[in-house]
C-alpha positions as CSV (number, residue, x, y, z in Angstrom):
1,M,16.9,4.7,-9.4
2,M,16.0,7.2,-7.1
3,D,18.5,7.4,-4.3
4,S,17.8,5.4,-1.1
5,W,17.1,7.8,1.6
6,L,15.7,9.9,-0.7
7,V,12.9,7.2,-1.6
8,M,12.5,6.5,2.7
9,I,12.3,10.5,2.7
10,V,9.1,11.0,0.2
11,L,7.3,7.5,1.6
12,F,7.6,8.7,4.8
13,G,6.8,12.5,4.4
14,S,3.6,11.8,2.4
15,V,2.2,9.3,4.6
16,S,3.1,12.2,7.7
17,L,1.8,14.7,5.5
18,A,-1.5,12.4,4.8
19,G,-2.0,12.3,8.3
20,I,-1.1,15.4,9.2
21,L,-3.9,17.1,7.3
22,T,-6.1,14.5,8.4
23,L,-6.1,15.5,11.7
24,L,-6.4,19.3,10.8
25,F,-9.3,18.7,8.5
26,D,-10.8,15.5,9.7
27,S,-14.1,16.7,8.2
28,F,-13.5,17.3,4.3
29,F,-10.7,14.8,4.5
30,S,-14.0,12.3,5.8
31,K,-16.3,13.3,3.0
32,I,-13.3,12.9,0.3
33,K,-11.7,10.1,1.7
34,Q,-13.4,7.0,-0.7
35,Y,-13.3,9.5,-3.2
36,V,-9.5,8.9,-2.6
37,T,-9.1,5.6,-1.7
38,T,-11.2,4.8,-5.4
39,I,-8.9,6.6,-7.8
40,G,-5.7,6.1,-5.6
41,V,-6.1,2.2,-5.7
42,S,-7.5,1.9,-9.5
43,F,-4.4,4.3,-10.2
44,V,-2.0,1.1,-8.2
45,L,-3.9,-1.5,-10.0
46,S,-3.0,-0.1,-13.5
47,L,0.4,-0.2,-12.5
48,I,0.7,-3.0,-11.3
49,C,-0.6,-4.7,-14.3
50,I,1.2,-2.7,-17.4
51,H,4.1,-2.3,-15.5
52,I,5.1,-4.8,-12.2
53,L,3.8,-8.3,-13.1
54,P,4.7,-8.3,-16.8
55,E,8.3,-7.5,-15.9
56,L,8.1,-9.8,-12.6
57,F,6.4,-12.8,-14.7
58,A,9.8,-11.2,-17.4
59,N,12.1,-12.8,-14.7
60,T,13.0,-17.0,-14.8
61,A,12.8,-17.3,-11.4
62,P,10.4,-21.0,-11.3
63,N,7.1,-20.8,-9.2
64,L,6.0,-16.5,-9.1
65,G,2.5,-17.4,-9.4
66,V,2.7,-19.4,-6.3
67,Y,4.3,-16.8,-4.3
68,L,2.2,-14.0,-5.8
69,L,-0.6,-16.2,-4.2
70,V,1.0,-16.2,-0.9
71,G,0.8,-12.5,-1.2
72,F,-2.4,-13.0,-1.3
73,L,-3.2,-15.2,1.7
74,I,-0.7,-13.1,3.4
75,Q,-3.3,-9.9,2.9
76,I,-6.0,-12.1,3.6
77,I,-4.8,-12.7,7.3
78,L,-3.4,-9.7,7.7
79,E,-6.7,-8.2,7.3
80,L,-8.1,-10.2,9.9
81,F,-5.9,-7.6,12.4
82,S,-6.1,-4.5,9.9
83,R,-9.7,-4.7,9.8
84,G,-9.8,-3.5,5.7
85,V,-8.4,-0.3,6.8
86,E,-6.5,-1.1,3.0
87,H,-10.0,-0.8,1.6
88,G,-11.1,2.5,2.8
89,H,-13.1,1.4,5.8
90,V,-12.5,-0.2,9.4
91,H,-14.6,-3.2,9.4
92,G,-17.4,-2.8,12.0
93,H,-16.9,1.0,12.5
94,E,-18.3,1.6,9.5
95,H,-20.9,5.1,10.4
96,S,-19.3,9.0,10.9
97,H,-16.1,9.9,12.2
98,K,-18.1,12.4,13.9
99,E,-20.7,9.9,15.8
100,G,-17.7,8.5,17.8
101,F,-17.3,4.9,18.8
102,D,-15.9,2.9,22.4
103,V,-13.2,0.4,21.2
104,S,-11.0,-1.1,23.2
105,N,-7.5,-1.2,23.3
106,K,-7.2,-4.3,21.8
107,V,-9.1,-4.1,18.6
108,I,-6.7,-0.6,18.4
109,Y,-3.2,-2.5,18.4
110,T,-4.2,-5.7,16.6
111,L,-5.4,-3.0,13.9
112,F,-2.1,-1.2,14.6
113,F,0.6,-4.3,13.8
114,G,-1.7,-5.7,10.8
115,L,-1.2,-2.4,9.1
116,C,2.0,-2.2,10.1
117,A,3.2,-5.8,8.9
118,H,1.8,-4.5,5.6
119,A,3.7,-1.8,5.5
120,F,6.6,-3.5,6.5
121,I,6.4,-7.1,4.1
122,E,5.9,-4.0,0.9
123,G,8.9,-1.8,1.7
124,I,11.3,-4.8,1.7
125,P,11.4,-4.8,-2.6
126,L,11.8,-1.1,-2.5
127,F,15.7,-1.2,-2.6
128,I,16.2,-4.7,-4.2
129,I,13.9,-4.6,-7.6
130,D,17.3,-3.4,-9.8
131,D,19.7,-6.6,-7.7
132,F,17.1,-9.3,-8.9
133,Q,16.7,-8.0,-11.9
134,H,20.1,-7.8,-12.9
135,H,20.4,-11.1,-11.9
136,G,17.4,-11.7,-14.2
137,H,18.6,-10.1,-17.2
138,T,14.9,-8.9,-17.6
139,H,15.2,-5.4,-19.6
140,A,17.7,-3.2,-19.8
141,H,18.8,-0.9,-17.0
142,A,16.8,2.3,-18.1
143,S,13.9,-0.2,-18.0
144,Q,15.4,-1.0,-14.5
145,G,15.5,2.3,-12.8
146,A,11.7,3.2,-14.3
147,F,10.5,0.0,-12.8
148,S,11.8,0.8,-9.7
149,S,10.8,4.3,-9.7
150,I,6.6,2.6,-10.2
151,F,6.8,0.7,-8.1
152,F,8.1,3.0,-5.5
153,W,5.0,5.4,-6.5
154,A,2.7,2.4,-6.7
155,I,3.5,2.2,-2.9
156,V,3.4,5.6,-2.0
157,S,0.1,5.9,-4.1
158,H,-1.6,3.0,-1.5
159,K,-0.1,4.1,1.4
160,I,-1.9,8.2,1.5
161,P,-5.5,6.1,1.6
162,V,-4.7,4.2,4.1
163,A,-3.0,7.0,6.0
164,I,-6.3,9.4,5.6
165,V,-8.7,6.1,6.6
166,L,-6.3,5.8,9.7
167,M,-6.2,9.0,11.1
168,L,-9.7,9.0,11.1
169,F,-10.1,6.0,12.8
170,F,-7.9,7.2,15.5
171,I,-10.3,10.4,15.5
172,S,-13.8,8.5,15.7
173,A,-12.3,6.2,18.2
174,K,-11.5,9.1,20.4
175,I,-7.9,8.5,21.3
176,K,-5.6,10.4,23.1
177,K,-4.2,12.4,20.4
178,S,-0.5,12.2,21.7
179,T,-0.7,8.3,21.4
180,A,-2.2,9.0,18.2
181,L,0.5,10.8,16.2
182,I,3.0,8.6,17.7
183,L,0.7,5.3,16.1
184,F,0.3,6.7,13.1
185,F,4.0,7.5,12.9
186,T,5.2,4.6,13.7
187,F,2.9,3.4,11.3
188,A,4.8,6.0,8.8
189,F,7.7,4.7,8.7
190,M,7.0,1.1,8.4
191,S,7.5,0.7,5.3
192,P,11.0,2.8,4.8
193,L,11.9,0.2,7.7
194,G,11.3,-2.1,5.5
195,G,13.2,-0.4,2.5
196,L,16.2,-0.6,4.9
197,A,15.8,-4.2,5.7
198,G,16.1,-4.7,2.2
199,I,19.3,-2.5,1.9
200,F,20.8,-5.5,4.8
201,L,19.0,-8.9,3.6
202,Q,20.4,-7.7,-0.3
203,D,24.2,-8.2,0.8
204,Q,23.3,-11.8,2.3
205,N,23.8,-14.6,0.0
206,W,21.3,-16.7,1.0
207,F,18.6,-13.7,0.2
208,N,19.5,-13.9,-3.4
209,F,17.4,-16.3,-4.7
210,L,14.2,-15.0,-2.2
211,S,14.6,-11.5,-3.6
212,V,12.2,-11.6,-7.1
213,N,9.9,-13.8,-4.9
214,L,9.5,-11.8,-2.2
215,L,8.3,-8.9,-4.8
216,A,6.0,-11.4,-5.8
217,I,4.6,-11.4,-2.6
218,T,4.4,-8.3,-2.7
219,S,2.5,-7.7,-5.4
220,G,0.0,-10.8,-4.6
221,M,-0.9,-8.5,-1.5
222,L,-1.0,-5.2,-3.7
223,L,-3.9,-7.5,-6.1
224,H,-5.8,-8.7,-3.3
225,I,-6.4,-4.8,-1.9
226,T,-6.7,-2.9,-5.4
227,T,-8.9,-5.8,-7.1
228,L,-11.6,-6.5,-3.6
229,L,-11.5,-2.5,-3.4
230,I,-12.7,-2.1,-6.5
231,F,-15.0,-5.3,-6.7
232,E,-16.7,-3.4,-3.4
233,E,-17.0,0.0,-4.7
234,Y,-18.2,-1.5,-7.8
235,H,-21.3,-3.6,-6.0
236,N,-22.4,0.1,-3.8
237,N,-25.7,0.3,-5.8
238,K,-25.9,3.5,-4.6
239,D,-23.1,5.2,-6.0
240,K,-22.5,2.7,-8.9
241,V,-22.3,4.9,-12.0
242,K,-19.7,7.6,-9.9
243,N,-17.3,4.5,-8.5
244,I,-17.1,3.1,-12.2
245,F,-16.5,6.8,-13.1
246,L,-13.7,7.1,-9.8
247,I,-12.5,3.4,-11.1
248,I,-11.5,4.5,-14.7
249,G,-10.2,7.7,-13.8
250,G,-7.6,6.4,-11.7
251,I,-6.9,3.6,-14.0
252,L,-6.8,6.0,-16.7
253,L,-4.0,8.3,-15.0
254,G,-1.7,5.4,-14.5
255,L,-1.6,4.8,-17.8
256,I,-1.3,8.2,-18.9
257,I,1.5,8.6,-16.1
258,F,3.1,5.5,-16.5
259,S,2.9,4.5,-20.4
């Protein structure tokens, strides 16, 4: 697996760069955000179906399907706070960012809490995948390293569109720029922070049997986001044909790169 510090730097840096570019070129990113989100989520879905879920269920741990559903339900609860930012829009604030809108601090910080909680949880398995595979005897070591990298790139591909949407939301809400940057960089750091927590928990004996279940929960959360957004995009009658091609393109991209 990639060096843990390199993983955290790339994860934090890619999300931060996406946010900074969005802040500088907000009009451009407002136009392309739905394309980036649809392709990115379809790309992640292909990795989930082709690699992550097969590797997960190759493990002998019991009730993994239950934990997958738990992750699905956790994401539903978190979206009560995040208002659907993970899907490429903010529920209740879906008009053009140039129009702007008034939003209460309560909405801002509950949305921020939901996104940070999601990012932290999905970051925890980043450095424990090799460990649970070793205990589960699922594959050879070369396959373990490949799987770890695939999970990492799935997280990065998911986080970049979220970063774009979040920064556009901050701009539309007319939040003070310094406040927006503090909130955004805190969000960007949450997945690496989850990874650090995973490294710490890896050394705790009581956590060993939970590691694979945690990956199942995280996979369930990602599965909810990817499938829901794809269904939303598919049923968008205005751009149905275009969205179908974007979805197919994202899936094929995942298959080509990680086949």
